[in-house]
C-alpha positions as CSV (number, residue, x, y, z in Angstrom):
1,M,50.6,110.3,121.2
2,S,49.5,108.2,118.2
3,R,52.0,107.7,115.4
4,S,51.1,107.9,111.7
5,G,52.9,107.1,108.5
6,P,55.4,104.3,108.1
7,V,57.0,103.1,111.3
8,T,59.8,100.7,112.0
9,K,58.5,97.1,112.2
10,D,61.8,95.4,113.0
11,T,65.0,97.3,113.7
12,S,67.1,94.3,112.8
13,T,66.1,94.9,109.2
14,V,67.4,98.4,108.9
15,A,70.1,98.4,106.2
16,L,73.2,100.6,106.8
17,G,76.7,100.3,105.3
18,L,78.2,98.6,102.3
19,A,78.2,95.0,101.1
20,Q,81.5,93.1,100.9
21,I,82.2,92.2,97.2
22,R,83.8,88.7,96.8
23,V,85.0,87.5,93.4
24,G,86.1,84.0,92.4
25,Q,86.1,81.6,89.5
26,S,82.8,80.9,87.8
27,A,83.5,77.5,86.3
28,A,85.0,76.1,89.5
29,N,82.0,77.1,91.5
30,I,79.1,76.9,89.1
31,A,77.6,73.8,90.7
32,T,77.0,75.6,94.0
33,A,73.8,77.5,94.5
34,T,74.7,78.9,97.9
35,A,77.4,81.3,99.0
36,V,80.8,79.7,98.5
37,L,83.4,82.5,98.4
38,T,85.1,83.6,101.6
39,S,86.1,87.0,103.0
40,A,89.6,86.2,101.7
41,E,88.3,86.7,98.2
42,S,86.9,90.2,98.9
43,I,88.2,92.9,96.6
44,G,88.8,95.2,99.6
45,A,87.7,98.6,100.8
46,L,84.8,100.1,98.9
47,A,83.3,103.5,98.5
48,S,79.8,102.4,97.3
49,T,77.7,99.3,96.4
50,K,74.4,99.3,94.5
51,F,72.3,96.4,93.3
52,T,69.9,96.9,90.4
53,G,67.4,94.4,89.1
54,N,65.9,95.7,85.9
55,V,62.7,94.4,84.3
56,D,61.1,95.5,81.0
57,Y,57.3,94.8,80.7
58,W,54.9,94.4,77.8
59,K,51.4,95.6,78.5
60,M,48.3,94.3,76.8
61,E,45.5,96.9,76.3
62,S,42.0,96.5,74.7
63,G,38.6,98.2,74.4
64,F,37.7,101.8,74.0
65,P,38.7,103.6,75.9
66,M,41.7,101.2,76.1
67,L,42.4,99.7,79.4
68,E,45.2,97.5,80.5
69,D,44.4,93.8,80.6
70,I,47.7,92.2,81.5
71,T,51.3,93.0,82.1
72,L,54.0,90.5,81.2
73,P,57.8,90.6,81.8
74,I,59.7,90.4,78.6
75,R,63.3,91.2,79.7
76,E,65.2,90.9,82.9
77,S,68.7,91.9,83.9
78,A,70.7,92.3,87.1
79,K,73.8,94.2,87.9
80,L,75.9,95.3,90.8
81,E,77.8,98.6,90.8
82,C,80.5,99.5,93.2
83,E,83.5,101.7,93.5
84,F,86.7,100.3,95.0
85,K,89.2,102.3,97.0
86,E,92.2,99.9,96.9
87,L,93.9,100.4,93.6
88,T,95.6,97.0,93.0
89,P,96.4,95.0,89.9
90,Y,93.8,92.5,91.0
91,N,91.0,95.1,91.2
92,F,92.1,96.9,88.0
93,A,92.1,93.6,86.1
94,L,88.6,92.9,87.2
95,A,87.4,96.4,86.1
96,R,89.0,95.6,82.7
97,G,87.0,92.4,82.3
98,I,89.9,90.1,83.1
99,D,89.5,87.2,85.5
100,P,92.5,87.7,87.8
101,K,92.3,84.1,89.1
102,A,92.3,82.5,85.6
103,A,95.0,80.0,84.7
104,V,98.0,81.6,82.9
105,S,100.0,79.6,80.4
106,A,103.8,79.6,80.4
107,T,105.1,82.0,77.8
108,I,108.2,83.3,76.1
109,I,108.8,87.0,76.0
110,G,111.4,88.4,73.6
111,G,112.3,85.2,71.9
112,D,110.7,86.4,68.7
113,A,111.6,85.9,65.1
114,T,113.1,89.4,64.7
115,G,116.4,88.5,66.2
116,V,116.5,91.8,68.1
117,N,117.9,90.0,71.1
118,C,120.9,88.7,69.3
119,V,124.2,90.3,70.2
120,G,126.9,89.5,67.6
121,N,126.6,88.5,63.9
122,G,124.5,85.4,64.5
123,T,120.9,85.2,63.3
124,I,117.9,83.0,64.0
125,D,115.4,81.2,61.8
126,P,112.1,83.2,61.9
127,T,110.0,80.1,61.1
128,K,111.0,78.4,64.4
129,A,110.0,79.2,67.9
130,I,111.2,78.5,71.5
131,V,108.6,76.3,73.3
132,V,107.5,76.2,76.9
133,T,104.9,74.0,78.5
134,D,102.6,74.2,81.6
135,A,103.7,70.8,82.9
136,G,106.2,72.3,85.2
137,G,109.9,73.3,85.0
138,V,109.4,76.7,83.5
139,V,110.8,79.5,85.8
140,S,110.1,83.2,85.4
141,E,113.5,84.5,84.5
142,L,115.8,86.1,81.9
143,V,117.6,83.4,79.9
144,T,120.9,84.2,78.2
145,I,122.4,81.8,75.6
146,V,126.2,82.4,75.4
147,F,128.1,80.9,72.5
148,D,131.6,79.6,73.3
149,G,132.4,79.0,69.6
150,A,130.7,78.9,66.2
151,D,128.5,75.9,67.0
152,T,128.2,75.4,70.8
153,A,126.8,77.4,73.7
154,N,125.8,77.4,77.4
155,G,122.6,78.7,78.9
156,Y,122.1,80.8,82.0
157,G,119.0,81.6,83.9
158,S,118.8,84.8,86.1
159,V,117.2,82.6,88.7
160,T,118.3,79.1,87.8
161,G,121.9,79.9,87.1
162,L,124.0,77.8,84.7
163,F,122.0,75.0,83.0
164,T,123.5,71.6,83.3
165,Q,122.8,70.8,79.7
166,T,124.6,72.6,76.9
167,L,123.9,73.3,73.2
168,T,126.2,70.8,71.5
169,A,125.5,72.0,68.0
170,K,123.2,74.5,66.2
171,A,121.7,71.6,64.3
172,S,120.6,70.0,67.6
173,A,117.7,71.0,69.9
174,F,118.6,72.6,73.2
175,T,116.2,71.5,76.0
176,P,117.7,72.0,79.5
177,T,115.6,70.4,82.3
178,D,115.3,70.6,86.1
179,G,115.9,66.8,86.1
180,T,112.3,66.1,85.2
181,N,110.7,68.9,83.2
182,P,112.2,71.3,80.6
183,Y,112.9,74.9,81.4
184,F,112.3,75.6,77.7
185,S,113.1,74.0,74.4
186,I,115.0,75.6,71.5
187,P,114.4,73.6,68.3
188,A,117.2,72.4,66.1
189,D,118.5,74.9,63.6
190,F,117.0,77.8,65.5
191,F,120.3,79.5,65.4
192,T,121.5,80.4,61.9
193,G,124.2,82.5,60.4
194,T,127.7,83.0,61.9
195,W,128.0,82.8,65.6
196,A,131.2,83.3,67.5
197,A,132.5,83.1,71.1
198,E,130.8,85.6,73.4
199,D,127.9,86.2,71.1
200,T,124.6,86.0,73.1
201,Y,120.9,85.6,72.6
202,T,118.4,86.5,75.3
203,F,114.7,86.0,76.1
204,H,112.4,85.7,79.1
205,T,110.5,82.7,80.3
206,V,107.3,83.2,82.3
207,A,106.1,80.3,84.5
208,A,102.5,79.0,84.3
209,I,100.1,80.0,87.0
210,A,97.4,77.5,88.1
211,A,93.8,78.5,88.0
212,G,92.8,80.0,91.4
213,A,96.3,81.3,92.1
214,G,96.0,84.2,89.7
215,A,98.6,86.4,88.0
216,F,97.7,89.5,90.1
217,A,98.0,88.1,93.6
218,D,100.6,90.6,94.6
219,S,99.2,94.0,95.4
220,H,102.0,95.8,93.5
221,T,102.9,93.4,90.7
222,G,101.2,92.9,87.3
223,T,100.6,94.4,83.9
224,I,97.2,95.5,82.5
225,N,97.3,95.8,78.7
226,I,95.5,98.8,77.2
227,G,94.2,98.7,73.7
228,A,93.8,94.9,73.6
229,L,90.3,94.3,75.0
230,T,88.4,91.1,74.3
231,A,85.1,89.9,75.5
232,P,85.0,90.1,79.3
233,E,85.8,86.8,81.1
234,Y,83.2,85.1,83.4
235,V,83.6,85.4,87.1
236,R,81.5,84.5,90.1
237,M,80.4,87.5,92.2
238,E,79.0,87.4,95.7
239,A,78.0,90.6,97.5
240,V,77.6,89.8,101.2
241,Y,75.7,92.5,103.1
242,T,75.8,92.2,106.9
243,Y,73.0,94.0,108.8
244,P,74.0,96.3,111.6
245,N,73.1,93.7,114.2
246,G,76.1,91.7,113.0
247,T,74.2,88.5,112.6
248,N,71.8,88.7,109.7
249,T,73.0,88.8,106.1
250,M,71.8,89.4,102.6
251,T,73.9,87.7,99.9
252,I,73.6,88.5,96.2
253,I,75.0,85.8,94.0
254,F,75.9,86.1,90.3
255,P,77.3,82.7,89.4
256,R,78.3,83.8,86.0
257,A,79.0,87.5,85.6
258,N,80.9,89.9,83.4
259,A,82.7,93.0,84.6
260,T,81.6,95.8,82.2
261,S,83.2,99.0,83.4
262,S,84.5,102.1,81.9
263,V,87.5,102.6,84.1
264,E,88.1,106.1,85.5
265,V,91.0,106.7,87.9
266,D,90.4,110.1,89.4
267,M,93.5,111.0,91.5
268,K,93.3,114.0,93.7
269,A,95.6,115.7,96.2
270,E,93.7,114.8,99.3
271,D,90.9,112.3,98.3
272,N,91.4,108.6,97.7
273,V,90.8,107.1,94.3
274,N,87.3,105.5,93.8
275,V,87.4,103.3,90.7
276,P,84.0,102.2,89.3
277,L,83.3,98.5,88.8
278,V,80.1,97.0,87.3
279,F,79.2,93.3,87.4
280,E,76.4,92.2,85.0
281,A,74.7,88.9,85.7
282,K,74.7,86.5,82.7
283,R,72.8,83.2,82.2
284,S,74.1,80.3,84.1
285,D,71.4,77.6,83.5
286,S,72.0,74.1,81.9
287,D,70.7,75.2,78.5
288,L,74.0,76.9,77.9
289,S,76.3,75.0,75.6
290,S,79.0,75.4,78.2
291,G,79.6,77.1,81.5
292,G,76.1,76.6,83.0
293,N,74.7,74.1,85.5
294,A,71.2,72.7,86.3
295,V,71.3,74.1,89.9
296,W,70.6,77.5,88.3
297,D,67.7,76.4,86.0
298,S,65.1,78.2,88.1
299,A,67.3,81.2,88.8
300,S,69.4,81.7,85.7
301,L,70.9,85.1,86.6
302,G,71.5,84.3,90.3
303,K,69.9,84.6,93.7
304,V,69.4,86.9,96.6
305,I,69.6,85.0,99.9
306,F,68.6,86.3,103.2
307,A,69.8,84.6,106.3
């Protein structure tokens, strides 16, 4: 019997299943025009994946009756939409436009100028601040400064324990170290007012995280701030689709992308949560003032590579 209509030409090209979404740093990988991210950088189990390449055209018409003479592309965009099943700080950060593998600077939490962490009659100078650096030494811990008199004190870290150095006078700086780098530095005259034995001042130190390590590496640790959005950070997105034959692949690369999602976490009694995530490709060519590379001059938004 003869067959009509469209028929399969090559069964190895039949697409079935989902792409694996891998996300990494844009700046660190911008010079590479081929797939560079590994399966270890996958965001995990997905419910759907969808690539859209949108083009807006301008059409030139002339004559009477008017007929089309030419069609020219005037605008091009590309995006990849997906829904992730694994609700982790890493994935949630991505959906909020945060690069979960960006470097994080060391910070002080609670050591503010309000003095709310003072226990006793002592006060602090609101114009001065406790300082930490990214050079090393800073440990993520609760620090307690315990006065043993009106002018001297010891420091304790919830992880480090008793610091070797002591505060010898309120008019002196207090900079305990691990032998090489400071845990923190309290400036001279930070403590004001009348301090007495057993009075305390507490604050948290948060260690720096190097780029690539990420602040959301643990599946159940991390904080996503709500009501403090800024422009989405740039990430590299690679969607690796493997054909059912297990050999051939189609890889979509956005070397410089933003995650632009309206996050909806729909929790039900028996169905898993599927959280939407949208990656929009942005320019990555060398004409950018920063963040681009010449390897993308002929493919500014990215590439689709079949192999």
